PDB file of N, CA, C and O in Angstrom, chain B, residues numbered from 101:
ATOM      1  N   MET B 101       0.328   4.450 -18.341  1.00  0.00           N
ATOM      2  CA  MET B 101       0.184   5.862 -18.609  1.00  0.00           C
ATOM      3  C   MET B 101       1.555   6.421 -18.967  1.00  0.00           C
ATOM      4  O   MET B 101       2.585   5.955 -18.481  1.00  0.00           O
ATOM      5  N   GLN B 102       1.539   7.413 -19.814  1.00  0.00           N
ATOM      6  CA  GLN B 102       2.787   8.007 -20.269  1.00  0.00           C
ATOM      7  C   GLN B 102       3.587   8.586 -19.104  1.00  0.00           C
ATOM      8  O   GLN B 102       3.056   9.327 -18.277  1.00  0.00           O
ATOM      9  N   GLY B 103       4.878   8.235 -19.054  1.00  0.00           N
ATOM     10  CA  GLY B 103       5.749   8.762 -18.013  1.00  0.00           C
ATOM     11  C   GLY B 103       5.614   8.088 -16.666  1.00  0.00           C
ATOM     12  O   GLY B 103       6.265   8.504 -15.708  1.00  0.00           O
ATOM     13  N   LYS B 104       4.780   7.051 -16.563  1.00  0.00           N
ATOM     14  CA  LYS B 104       4.603   6.346 -15.288  1.00  0.00           C
ATOM     15  C   LYS B 104       4.804   4.855 -15.499  1.00  0.00           C
ATOM     16  O   LYS B 104       4.508   4.306 -16.560  1.00  0.00           O
ATOM     17  N   LYS B 105       5.306   4.233 -14.476  1.00  0.00           N
ATOM     18  CA  LYS B 105       5.411   2.776 -14.429  1.00  0.00           C
ATOM     19  C   LYS B 105       4.653   2.328 -13.207  1.00  0.00           C
ATOM     20  O   LYS B 105       4.627   3.038 -12.201  1.00  0.00           O
ATOM     21  N   SER B 106       4.028   1.153 -13.272  1.00  0.00           N
ATOM     22  CA  SER B 106       3.310   0.658 -12.102  1.00  0.00           C
ATOM     23  C   SER B 106       3.391  -0.863 -12.034  1.00  0.00           C
ATOM     24  O   SER B 106       3.533  -1.555 -13.042  1.00  0.00           O
ATOM     25  N   TRP B 107       3.295  -1.347 -10.800  1.00  0.00           N
ATOM     26  CA  TRP B 107       3.328  -2.766 -10.517  1.00  0.00           C
ATOM     27  C   TRP B 107       2.235  -3.074  -9.511  1.00  0.00           C
ATOM     28  O   TRP B 107       1.912  -2.245  -8.660  1.00  0.00           O
ATOM     29  N   ASN B 108       1.669  -4.265  -9.610  1.00  0.00           N
ATOM     30  CA  ASN B 108       0.654  -4.717  -8.656  1.00  0.00           C
ATOM     31  C   ASN B 108       1.083  -6.067  -8.097  1.00  0.00           C
ATOM     32  O   ASN B 108       1.540  -6.947  -8.826  1.00  0.00           O
ATOM     33  N   VAL B 109       0.923  -6.205  -6.786  1.00  0.00           N
ATOM     34  CA  VAL B 109       1.226  -7.456  -6.103  1.00  0.00           C
ATOM     35  C   VAL B 109      -0.031  -7.876  -5.365  1.00  0.00           C
ATOM     36  O   VAL B 109      -0.636  -7.074  -4.653  1.00  0.00           O
ATOM     37  N   PHE B 110      -0.425  -9.128  -5.531  1.00  0.00           N
ATOM     38  CA  PHE B 110      -1.605  -9.659  -4.862  1.00  0.00           C
ATOM     39  C   PHE B 110      -1.153 -10.717  -3.856  1.00  0.00           C
ATOM     40  O   PHE B 110      -0.377 -11.612  -4.190  1.00  0.00           O
ATOM     41  N   LEU B 111      -1.647 -10.605  -2.625  1.00  0.00           N
ATOM     42  CA  LEU B 111      -1.234 -11.502  -1.553  1.00  0.00           C
ATOM     43  C   LEU B 111      -2.423 -12.285  -1.012  1.00  0.00           C
ATOM     44  O   LEU B 111      -3.536 -11.765  -0.930  1.00  0.00           O
ATOM     45  N   GLU B 112      -2.179 -13.534  -0.644  1.00  0.00           N
ATOM     46  CA  GLU B 112      -3.187 -14.382  -0.017  1.00  0.00           C
ATOM     47  C   GLU B 112      -2.717 -14.744   1.386  1.00  0.00           C
ATOM     48  O   GLU B 112      -1.542 -14.577   1.715  1.00  0.00           O
ATOM     49  N   ASP B 113      -3.623 -15.235   2.201  1.00  0.00           N
ATOM     50  CA  ASP B 113      -3.306 -15.677   3.564  1.00  0.00           C
ATOM     51  C   ASP B 113      -2.625 -14.580   4.383  1.00  0.00           C
ATOM     52  O   ASP B 113      -1.648 -14.831   5.089  1.00  0.00           O
ATOM     53  N   VAL B 114      -3.156 -13.367   4.278  1.00  0.00           N
ATOM     54  CA  VAL B 114      -2.609 -12.227   5.013  1.00  0.00           C
ATOM     55  C   VAL B 114      -3.044 -12.336   6.478  1.00  0.00           C
ATOM     56  O   VAL B 114      -4.222 -12.538   6.772  1.00  0.00           O
ATOM     57  N   GLU B 115      -2.091 -12.202   7.378  1.00  0.00           N
ATOM     58  CA  GLU B 115      -2.366 -12.344   8.808  1.00  0.00           C
ATOM     59  C   GLU B 115      -3.173 -11.157   9.343  1.00  0.00           C
ATOM     60  O   GLU B 115      -3.086 -10.050   8.813  1.00  0.00           O
ATOM     61  N   ASP B 116      -3.946 -11.395  10.381  1.00  0.00           N
ATOM     62  CA  ASP B 116      -4.639 -10.313  11.067  1.00  0.00           C
ATOM     63  C   ASP B 116      -3.605  -9.318  11.577  1.00  0.00           C
ATOM     64  O   ASP B 116      -2.555  -9.712  12.085  1.00  0.00           O
ATOM     65  N   GLY B 117      -3.900  -8.034  11.441  1.00  0.00           N
ATOM     66  CA  GLY B 117      -2.999  -6.992  11.909  1.00  0.00           C
ATOM     67  C   GLY B 117      -1.919  -6.607  10.916  1.00  0.00           C
ATOM     68  O   GLY B 117      -1.120  -5.711  11.189  1.00  0.00           O
ATOM     69  N   ALA B 118      -1.880  -7.271   9.762  1.00  0.00           N
ATOM     70  CA  ALA B 118      -0.836  -6.983   8.773  1.00  0.00           C
ATOM     71  C   ALA B 118      -0.924  -5.547   8.251  1.00  0.00           C
ATOM     72  O   ALA B 118       0.102  -4.924   7.980  1.00  0.00           O
ATOM     73  N   ALA B 119      -2.126  -5.027   8.112  1.00  0.00           N
ATOM     74  CA  ALA B 119      -2.294  -3.661   7.587  1.00  0.00           C
ATOM     75  C   ALA B 119      -1.627  -2.658   8.512  1.00  0.00           C
ATOM     76  O   ALA B 119      -0.915  -1.768   8.047  1.00  0.00           O
ATOM     77  N   GLU B 120      -1.843  -2.787   9.800  1.00  0.00           N
ATOM     78  CA  GLU B 120      -1.253  -1.874  10.757  1.00  0.00           C
ATOM     79  C   GLU B 120       0.267  -2.029  10.805  1.00  0.00           C
ATOM     80  O   GLU B 120       0.992  -1.040  10.906  1.00  0.00           O
ATOM     81  N   LYS B 121       0.744  -3.261  10.732  1.00  0.00           N
ATOM     82  CA  LYS B 121       2.190  -3.510  10.742  1.00  0.00           C
ATOM     83  C   LYS B 121       2.844  -2.890   9.511  1.00  0.00           C
ATOM     84  O   LYS B 121       3.908  -2.279   9.612  1.00  0.00           O
ATOM     85  N   TYR B 122       2.212  -3.046   8.356  1.00  0.00           N
ATOM     86  CA  TYR B 122       2.766  -2.506   7.110  1.00  0.00           C
ATOM     87  C   TYR B 122       2.838  -0.984   7.172  1.00  0.00           C
ATOM     88  O   TYR B 122       3.831  -0.392   6.750  1.00  0.00           O
ATOM     89  N   THR B 123       1.797  -0.351   7.695  1.00  0.00           N
ATOM     90  CA  THR B 123       1.788   1.106   7.834  1.00  0.00           C
ATOM     91  C   THR B 123       2.928   1.554   8.746  1.00  0.00           C
ATOM     92  O   THR B 123       3.598   2.544   8.450  1.00  0.00           O
ATOM     93  N   GLN B 124       3.156   0.852   9.836  1.00  0.00           N
ATOM     94  CA  GLN B 124       4.242   1.203  10.752  1.00  0.00           C
ATOM     95  C   GLN B 124       5.615   1.019  10.093  1.00  0.00           C
ATOM     96  O   GLN B 124       6.526   1.813  10.325  1.00  0.00           O
ATOM     97  N   VAL B 125       5.758  -0.021   9.280  1.00  0.00           N
ATOM     98  CA  VAL B 125       7.029  -0.230   8.567  1.00  0.00           C
ATOM     99  C   VAL B 125       7.270   0.912   7.590  1.00  0.00           C
ATOM    100  O   VAL B 125       8.388   1.418   7.499  1.00  0.00           O
ATOM    101  N   LEU B 126       6.239   1.324   6.859  1.00  0.00           N
ATOM    102  CA  LEU B 126       6.401   2.451   5.935  1.00  0.00           C
ATOM    103  C   LEU B 126       6.850   3.700   6.680  1.00  0.00           C
ATOM    104  O   LEU B 126       7.769   4.389   6.238  1.00  0.00           O
ATOM    105  N   LYS B 127       6.211   3.994   7.800  1.00  0.00           N
ATOM    106  CA  LYS B 127       6.582   5.171   8.596  1.00  0.00           C
ATOM    107  C   LYS B 127       8.025   5.068   9.085  1.00  0.00           C
ATOM    108  O   LYS B 127       8.760   6.055   9.055  1.00  0.00           O
ATOM    109  N   SER B 128       8.432   3.885   9.532  1.00  0.00           N
ATOM    110  CA  SER B 128       9.794   3.712  10.053  1.00  0.00           C
ATOM    111  C   SER B 128      10.839   3.861   8.953  1.00  0.00           C
ATOM    112  O   SER B 128      12.001   4.152   9.237  1.00  0.00           O
ATOM    113  N   LYS B 129      10.434   3.664   7.701  1.00  0.00           N
ATOM    114  CA  LYS B 129      11.342   3.804   6.558  1.00  0.00           C
ATOM    115  C   LYS B 129      11.216   5.189   5.919  1.00  0.00           C
ATOM    116  O   LYS B 129      11.657   5.410   4.791  1.00  0.00           O
ATOM    117  N   GLU B 130      10.605   6.117   6.664  1.00  0.00           N
ATOM    118  CA  GLU B 130      10.457   7.520   6.273  1.00  0.00           C
ATOM    119  C   GLU B 130       9.576   7.747   5.043  1.00  0.00           C
ATOM    120  O   GLU B 130       9.799   8.680   4.273  1.00  0.00           O
ATOM    121  N   TRP B 131       8.585   6.891   4.871  1.00  0.00           N
ATOM    122  CA  TRP B 131       7.557   7.128   3.863  1.00  0.00           C
ATOM    123  C   TRP B 131       6.561   8.120   4.447  1.00  0.00           C
ATOM    124  O   TRP B 131       6.286   8.091   5.647  1.00  0.00           O
ATOM    125  N   ASN B 132       6.025   8.988   3.618  1.00  0.00           N
ATOM    126  CA  ASN B 132       4.990   9.924   4.032  1.00  0.00           C
ATOM    127  C   ASN B 132       3.641   9.225   3.862  1.00  0.00           C
ATOM    128  O   ASN B 132       3.119   9.129   2.752  1.00  0.00           O
ATOM    129  N   VAL B 133       3.083   8.739   4.968  1.00  0.00           N
ATOM    130  CA  VAL B 133       1.783   8.063   4.917  1.00  0.00           C
ATOM    131  C   VAL B 133       0.724   9.147   4.792  1.00  0.00           C
ATOM    132  O   VAL B 133       0.452   9.888   5.736  1.00  0.00           O
ATOM    133  N   MET B 134       0.131   9.222   3.600  1.00  0.00           N
ATOM    134  CA  MET B 134      -0.814  10.278   3.273  1.00  0.00           C
ATOM    135  C   MET B 134      -2.218   9.982   3.770  1.00  0.00           C
ATOM    136  O   MET B 134      -2.962  10.887   4.148  1.00  0.00           O
ATOM    137  N   GLN B 135      -2.569   8.699   3.764  1.00  0.00           N
ATOM    138  CA  GLN B 135      -3.938   8.342   4.124  1.00  0.00           C
ATOM    139  C   GLN B 135      -3.993   6.899   4.598  1.00  0.00           C
ATOM    140  O   GLN B 135      -3.353   6.021   4.020  1.00  0.00           O
ATOM    141  N   THR B 136      -4.755   6.663   5.646  1.00  0.00           N
ATOM    142  CA  THR B 136      -5.097   5.307   6.076  1.00  0.00           C
ATOM    143  C   THR B 136      -6.601   5.295   6.337  1.00  0.00           C
ATOM    144  O   THR B 136      -7.177   6.290   6.775  1.00  0.00           O
ATOM    145  N   MET B 137      -7.213   4.167   6.065  1.00  0.00           N
ATOM    146  CA  MET B 137      -8.656   4.068   6.244  1.00  0.00           C
ATOM    147  C   MET B 137      -8.990   2.642   6.661  1.00  0.00           C
ATOM    148  O   MET B 137      -8.440   1.686   6.115  1.00  0.00           O
ATOM    149  N   THR B 138      -9.870   2.505   7.607  1.00  0.00           N
ATOM    150  CA  THR B 138     -10.368   1.200   8.019  1.00  0.00           C
ATOM    151  C   THR B 138     -11.822   1.106   7.602  1.00  0.00           C
ATOM    152  O   THR B 138     -12.618   2.007   7.862  1.00  0.00           O
ATOM    153  N   MET B 139     -12.159  -0.006   6.947  1.00  0.00           N
ATOM    154  CA  MET B 139     -13.525  -0.214   6.459  1.00  0.00           C
ATOM    155  C   MET B 139     -13.956  -1.625   6.832  1.00  0.00           C
ATOM    156  O   MET B 139     -13.571  -2.587   6.166  1.00  0.00           O
ATOM    157  N   GLY B 140     -14.740  -1.757   7.875  1.00  0.00           N
ATOM    158  CA  GLY B 140     -15.194  -3.086   8.292  1.00  0.00           C
ATOM    159  C   GLY B 140     -14.012  -3.978   8.595  1.00  0.00           C
ATOM    160  O   GLY B 140     -13.241  -3.697   9.513  1.00  0.00           O
ATOM    161  N   GLU B 141     -13.858  -5.054   7.833  1.00  0.00           N
ATOM    162  CA  GLU B 141     -12.754  -5.992   8.032  1.00  0.00           C
ATOM    163  C   GLU B 141     -11.560  -5.685   7.139  1.00  0.00           C
ATOM    164  O   GLU B 141     -10.637  -6.495   7.046  1.00  0.00           O
ATOM    165  N   GLY B 142     -11.563  -4.534   6.483  1.00  0.00           N
ATOM    166  CA  GLY B 142     -10.483  -4.206   5.570  1.00  0.00           C
ATOM    167  C   GLY B 142      -9.963  -2.813   5.805  1.00  0.00           C
ATOM    168  O   GLY B 142     -10.302  -2.151   6.786  1.00  0.00           O
ATOM    169  N   GLY B 143      -9.134  -2.387   4.882  1.00  0.00           N
ATOM    170  CA  GLY B 143      -8.596  -1.047   5.004  1.00  0.00           C
ATOM    171  C   GLY B 143      -7.682  -0.709   3.852  1.00  0.00           C
ATOM    172  O   GLY B 143      -7.474  -1.512   2.942  1.00  0.00           O
ATOM    173  N   MET B 144      -7.132   0.509   3.905  1.00  0.00           N
ATOM    174  CA  MET B 144      -6.291   1.007   2.836  1.00  0.00           C
ATOM    175  C   MET B 144      -5.225   1.916   3.428  1.00  0.00           C
ATOM    176  O   MET B 144      -5.477   2.653   4.381  1.00  0.00           O
ATOM    177  N   THR B 145      -4.041   1.853   2.855  1.00  0.00           N
ATOM    178  CA  THR B 145      -2.950   2.739   3.218  1.00  0.00           C
ATOM    179  C   THR B 145      -2.365   3.307   1.933  1.00  0.00           C
ATOM    180  O   THR B 145      -2.141   2.575   0.969  1.00  0.00           O
ATOM    181  N   GLN B 146      -2.119   4.611   1.922  1.00  0.00           N
ATOM    182  CA  GLN B 146      -1.496   5.255   0.769  1.00  0.00           C
ATOM    183  C   GLN B 146      -0.294   6.042   1.278  1.00  0.00           C
ATOM    184  O   GLN B 146      -0.412   6.823   2.222  1.00  0.00           O
ATOM    185  N   ALA B 147       0.871   5.832   0.645  1.00  0.00           N
ATOM    186  CA  ALA B 147       2.094   6.499   1.087  1.00  0.00           C
ATOM    187  C   ALA B 147       2.926   6.906  -0.122  1.00  0.00           C
ATOM    188  O   ALA B 147       2.799   6.337  -1.206  1.00  0.00           O
ATOM    189  N   ILE B 148       3.785   7.911   0.092  1.00  0.00           N
ATOM    190  CA  ILE B 148       4.644   8.398  -0.978  1.00  0.00           C
ATOM    191  C   ILE B 148       6.034   8.682  -0.431  1.00  0.00           C
ATOM    192  O   ILE B 148       6.198   9.123   0.707  1.00  0.00           O
ATOM    193  N   LYS B 149       7.028   8.419  -1.269  1.00  0.00           N
ATOM    194  CA  LYS B 149       8.420   8.740  -0.934  1.00  0.00           C
ATOM    195  C   LYS B 149       9.134   9.000  -2.249  1.00  0.00           C
ATOM    196  O   LYS B 149       9.096   8.188  -3.174  1.00  0.00           O
ATOM    197  N   ASN B 150       9.791  10.162  -2.306  1.00  0.00           N
ATOM    198  CA  ASN B 150      10.437  10.600  -3.539  1.00  0.00           C
ATOM    199  C   ASN B 150       9.402  10.586  -4.660  1.00  0.00           C
ATOM    200  O   ASN B 150       8.384  11.269  -4.545  1.00  0.00           O
ATOM    201  N   ASN B 151       9.619   9.850  -5.718  1.00  0.00           N
ATOM    202  CA  ASN B 151       8.635   9.822  -6.805  1.00  0.00           C
ATOM    203  C   ASN B 151       7.885   8.489  -6.873  1.00  0.00           C
ATOM    204  O   ASN B 151       7.387   8.113  -7.934  1.00  0.00           O
ATOM    205  N   VAL B 152       7.804   7.776  -5.749  1.00  0.00           N
ATOM    206  CA  VAL B 152       7.135   6.476  -5.703  1.00  0.00           C
ATOM    207  C   VAL B 152       5.919   6.553  -4.785  1.00  0.00           C
ATOM    208  O   VAL B 152       5.994   7.084  -3.676  1.00  0.00           O
ATOM    209  N   MET B 153       4.800   6.017  -5.264  1.00  0.00           N
ATOM    210  CA  MET B 153       3.574   5.963  -4.464  1.00  0.00           C
ATOM    211  C   MET B 153       3.170   4.510  -4.272  1.00  0.00           C
ATOM    212  O   MET B 153       3.227   3.702  -5.199  1.00  0.00           O
ATOM    213  N   ILE B 154       2.761   4.196  -3.049  1.00  0.00           N
ATOM    214  CA  ILE B 154       2.276   2.858  -2.706  1.00  0.00           C
ATOM    215  C   ILE B 154       0.831   2.979  -2.231  1.00  0.00           C
ATOM    216  O   ILE B 154       0.505   3.856  -1.431  1.00  0.00           O
ATOM    217  N   MET B 155      -0.027   2.096  -2.728  1.00  0.00           N
ATOM    218  CA  MET B 155      -1.381   1.986  -2.208  1.00  0.00           C
ATOM    219  C   MET B 155      -1.612   0.518  -1.881  1.00  0.00           C
ATOM    220  O   MET B 155      -1.545  -0.342  -2.758  1.00  0.00           O
ATOM    221  N   ALA B 156      -1.884   0.242  -0.616  1.00  0.00           N
ATOM    222  CA  ALA B 156      -2.132  -1.120  -0.155  1.00  0.00           C
ATOM    223  C   ALA B 156      -3.582  -1.224   0.291  1.00  0.00           C
ATOM    224  O   ALA B 156      -4.058  -0.410   1.082  1.00  0.00           O
ATOM    225  N   ILE B 157      -4.272  -2.222  -0.218  1.00  0.00           N
ATOM    226  CA  ILE B 157      -5.677  -2.446   0.124  1.00  0.00           C
ATOM    227  C   ILE B 157      -5.786  -3.832   0.753  1.00  0.00           C
ATOM    228  O   ILE B 157      -5.288  -4.816   0.205  1.00  0.00           O
ATOM    229  N   TYR B 158      -6.448  -3.897   1.917  1.00  0.00           N
ATOM    230  CA  TYR B 158      -6.556  -5.126   2.695  1.00  0.00           C
ATOM    231  C   TYR B 158      -8.010  -5.577   2.788  1.00  0.00           C
ATOM    232  O   TYR B 158      -8.914  -4.766   2.986  1.00  0.00           O
ATOM    233  N   ASN B 159      -8.217  -6.877   2.643  1.00  0.00           N
ATOM    234  CA  ASN B 159      -9.537  -7.469   2.793  1.00  0.00           C
ATOM    235  C   ASN B 159      -9.420  -8.535   3.875  1.00  0.00           C
ATOM    236  O   ASN B 159      -8.997  -9.659   3.605  1.00  0.00           O
ATOM    237  N   GLY B 160      -9.795  -8.178   5.098  1.00  0.00           N
ATOM    238  CA  GLY B 160      -9.670  -9.092   6.225  1.00  0.00           C
ATOM    239  C   GLY B 160     -10.552 -10.318   6.111  1.00  0.00           C
ATOM    240  O   GLY B 160     -10.170 -11.402   6.552  1.00  0.00           O
ATOM    241  N   LYS B 161     -11.724 -10.160   5.527  1.00  0.00           N
ATOM    242  CA  LYS B 161     -12.650 -11.284   5.393  1.00  0.00           C
ATOM    243  C   LYS B 161     -12.028 -12.395   4.544  1.00  0.00           C
ATOM    244  O   LYS B 161     -12.117 -13.573   4.892  1.00  0.00           O
ATOM    245  N   ASP B 162     -11.397 -12.011   3.427  1.00  0.00           N
ATOM    246  CA  ASP B 162     -10.782 -12.990   2.531  1.00  0.00           C
ATOM    247  C   ASP B 162      -9.304 -13.226   2.836  1.00  0.00           C
ATOM    248  O   ASP B 162      -8.651 -14.045   2.190  1.00  0.00           O
ATOM    249  N   LYS B 163      -8.777 -12.489   3.842  1.00  0.00           N
ATOM    250  CA  LYS B 163      -7.350 -12.567   4.189  1.00  0.00           C
ATOM    251  C   LYS B 163      -6.477 -12.341   2.958  1.00  0.00           C
ATOM    252  O   LYS B 163      -5.540 -13.095   2.693  1.00  0.00           O
ATOM    253  N   ALA B 164      -6.808 -11.284   2.209  1.00  0.00           N
ATOM    254  CA  ALA B 164      -6.097 -10.956   0.974  1.00  0.00           C
ATOM    255  C   ALA B 164      -5.699  -9.488   0.982  1.00  0.00           C
ATOM    256  O   ALA B 164      -6.276  -8.673   1.703  1.00  0.00           O
ATOM    257  N   ALA B 165      -4.705  -9.169   0.168  1.00  0.00           N
ATOM    258  CA  ALA B 165      -4.266  -7.785   0.042  1.00  0.00           C
ATOM    259  C   ALA B 165      -3.745  -7.560  -1.368  1.00  0.00           C
ATOM    260  O   ALA B 165      -3.315  -8.496  -2.044  1.00  0.00           O
ATOM    261  N   SER B 166      -3.787  -6.323  -1.796  1.00  0.00           N
ATOM    262  CA  SER B 166      -3.145  -5.938  -3.046  1.00  0.00           C
ATOM    263  C   SER B 166      -2.323  -4.691  -2.765  1.00  0.00           C
ATOM    264  O   SER B 166      -2.761  -3.785  -2.056  1.00  0.00           O
ATOM    265  N   ILE B 167      -1.140  -4.661  -3.327  1.00  0.00           N
ATOM    266  CA  ILE B 167      -0.251  -3.520  -3.166  1.00  0.00           C
ATOM    267  C   ILE B 167       0.091  -3.021  -4.555  1.00  0.00           C
ATOM    268  O   ILE B 167       0.624  -3.766  -5.378  1.00  0.00           O
ATOM    269  N   SER B 168      -0.217  -1.754  -4.817  1.00  0.00           N
ATOM    270  CA  SER B 168       0.102  -1.107  -6.083  1.00  0.00           C
ATOM    271  C   SER B 168       1.238  -0.128  -5.853  1.00  0.00           C
ATOM    272  O   SER B 168       1.203   0.677  -4.922  1.00  0.00           O
ATOM    273  N   VAL B 169       2.237  -0.205  -6.704  1.00  0.00           N
ATOM    274  CA  VAL B 169       3.378   0.694  -6.626  1.00  0.00           C
ATOM    275  C   VAL B 169       3.454   1.416  -7.965  1.00  0.00           C
ATOM    276  O   VAL B 169       3.437   0.779  -9.018  1.00  0.00           O
ATOM    277  N   SER B 170       3.537   2.730  -7.930  1.00  0.00           N
ATOM    278  CA  SER B 170       3.667   3.482  -9.168  1.00  0.00           C
ATOM    279  C   SER B 170       4.765   4.529  -8.999  1.00  0.00           C
ATOM    280  O   SER B 170       5.029   5.010  -7.896  1.00  0.00           O
ATOM    281  N   THR B 171       5.386   4.864 -10.109  1.00  0.00           N
ATOM    282  CA  THR B 171       6.478   5.811 -10.087  1.00  0.00           C
ATOM    283  C   THR B 171       6.372   6.752 -11.271  1.00  0.00           C
ATOM    284  O   THR B 171       5.951   6.356 -12.358  1.00  0.00           O
ATOM    285  N   GLN B 172       6.751   7.981 -11.055  1.00  0.00           N
ATOM    286  CA  GLN B 172       6.832   8.964 -12.124  1.00  0.00           C
ATOM    287  C   GLN B 172       8.249   8.875 -12.680  1.00  0.00           C
ATOM    288  O   GLN B 172       9.215   9.089 -11.947  1.00  0.00           O
ATOM    289  N   ILE B 173       8.380   8.568 -13.936  1.00  0.00           N
ATOM    290  CA  ILE B 173       9.680   8.413 -14.558  1.00  0.00           C
ATOM    291  C   ILE B 173      10.175   9.775 -15.047  1.00  0.00           C
ATOM    292  O   ILE B 173       9.473  10.474 -15.778  1.00  0.00           O
ATOM    293  N   GLU B 174      11.377  10.139 -14.642  1.00  0.00           N
ATOM    294  CA  GLU B 174      11.984  11.389 -15.088  1.00  0.00           C
ATOM    295  C   GLU B 174      12.462  11.187 -16.522  1.00  0.00           C
ATOM    296  O   GLU B 174      13.193  10.239 -16.808  1.00  0.00           O
ATOM    297  N   GLU B 175      12.051  12.077 -17.425  1.00  0.00           N
ATOM    298  CA  GLU B 175      12.476  11.960 -18.826  1.00  0.00           C
ATOM    299  C   GLU B 175      13.290  13.137 -19.233  1.00  0.00           C
ATOM    300  O   GLU B 175      13.736  13.213 -20.378  1.00  0.00           O
TER     301      GLU B 175
END
């Protein structure tokens, strides 16, 4: 999208409890955790800091996760 950059990271063999640990790390690094959601064996965390947004989605059943990072580029 114009004026934005984004990256996606896909992870395998994600340990149980990784979603909660990641959310705590974001908070400790002064990220504004806007939303967290638990859905069955998975969940989602969305956080923002400065002009960067992170959305992490966890699938506990498959032990997989995806992390999307996007930024608004100042022009």
